[in-house]
C-alpha positions, -999 to 999 in steps of 0.1 A, spaced: -429 712 -241 -457 693 -223 -466 659 -234 -503 659 -244 -517 625 -251 -537 622 -282 -565 596 -283 -579 577 -313 -611 592 -327 -626 557 -331 -614 535 -302 -602 562 -277 -568 544 -271 -537 565 -269 -522 573 -304 -485 565 -310 -483 568 -348 -511 590 -359 -532 582 -390 -554 611 -403 -585 612 -425 -596 640 -448 -614 657 -418 -582 656 -398 -596 631 -373 -567 612 -357 -566 574 -354 -543 550 -338 -542 527 -368 -555 523 -404 -581 498 -392 -598 524 -369 -597 549 -398 -613 523 -421 -641 514 -397 -648 551 -391 -650 557 -429 -672 526 -432 -696 539 -406 -697 573 -423 -703 558 -458 -734 541 -443 -746 572 -424 -741 554 -391 -712 575 -376 -732 603 -360 -753 578 -340 -724 555 -332 -701 583 -320 -728 599 -299 -731 566 -280 -694 568 -273 -695 604 -261 -722 595 -236 -698 575 -215 -698 543 -235 -666 523 -231 -641 524 -260 -640 497 -286 -610 477 -296 -590 487 -327 -601 465 -356 -583 432 -360 -558 426 -388 -579 414 -416 -570 380 -430 -574 374 -467 -610 366 -478 -598 332 -487 -592 325 -450 -630 321 -445 -640 302 -477 -641 269 -457 -673 284 -441 -690 283 -475 -691 245 -477 -725 229 -471 -709 204 -447 -695 232 -426 -729 249 -424 -746 216 -413 -719 207 -388 -720 241 -371 -757 241 -367 -767 265 -394 -805 266 -399 -823 274 -431 -858 277 -445 -863 284 -482 -842 315 -490 -832 324 -454 -803 311 -434 -795 316 -397 -760 312 -383 -743 320 -349 -708 331 -342 -691 338 -309 -674 372 -313 -642 382 -296 -639 419 -287 -675 429 -277 -670 455 -249 -700 478 -247 -733 492 -259 -716 508 -289 -704 473 -300 -739 459 -295 -755 488 -315 -730 484 -344 -734 446 -346 -771 448 -347 -768 471 -377 -751 446 -400 -780 448 -424 -770 485 -431 -737 472 -445 -751 444 -467 -788 442 -478 -786 404 -480 -783 404 -442 -819 406 -429 -810 410 -392 -784 404 -365 -790 401 -328 -763 398 -301 -766 381 -267 -743 404 -247 -740 378 -218 -724 352 -241 -710 374 -270 -730 353 -295 -744 369 -326 -772 353 -346 -773 365 -382 -803 360 -405 -794 363 -441 -803 355 -477 -792 320 -488 -771 334 -517 -749 354 -494 -717 335 -485 -710 329 -448 -673 339 -455 -686 374 -465 -704 378 -431 -672 366 -413 -651 391 -433 -675 420 -425 -674 411 -387 -636 411 -389 -636 445 -407 -657 459 -379 -632 447 -353 -647 414 -340 -632 380 -345 -660 355 -355 -657 320 -341 -682 295 -355 -702 277 -328 -713 241 -328 -738 248 -299 -747 276 -275 -728 262 -245 -696 267 -265 -703 304 -266 -705 306 -228 -672 288 -224 -655 311 -249 -669 342 -231 -656 329 -198 -621 323 -213 -620 358 -228 -631 374 -195 -603 355 -177 -577 367 -202 -590 403 -199 -589 401 -161 -554 388 -161 -543 415 -186 -559 443 -164 -545 428 -132 -509 428 -144 
């Protein structure tokens, strides 16, 4: 028989051990299946996957999710201050560098964070530095935002200043270049 490669419905990478959903879509891992189901449960999948079909580069499979406790240190007031979080009355602003942003579909998804949690007012991404600025209700824990970003497949790294984001982006680009060159 011929060897036909099967590609993941979510990230478009080759599938080695298929994972299926109830619609018989095939995924490379449980993480991709979960993100796809998360998109569907928030009525975002049609728009997201149409972006991908129009020649948008594939996304990375979601990262292994650490326990929620892994981010609780972010909920301390000292952390928020040290990492340049801004606040006014009931609104907080915080920036993360995100590993794993590849394309327009990533940008689109990350700018829809408010669809996943109504305490997130907005999110905007600077594609040139991979820095996301999240505006959210002061009662929402920063660890919840970090966990959501991880669930969607992006590793959030808190930034002390914007120059730090540019340095991290350059390092990630170098690693990717070396990986592709080998």
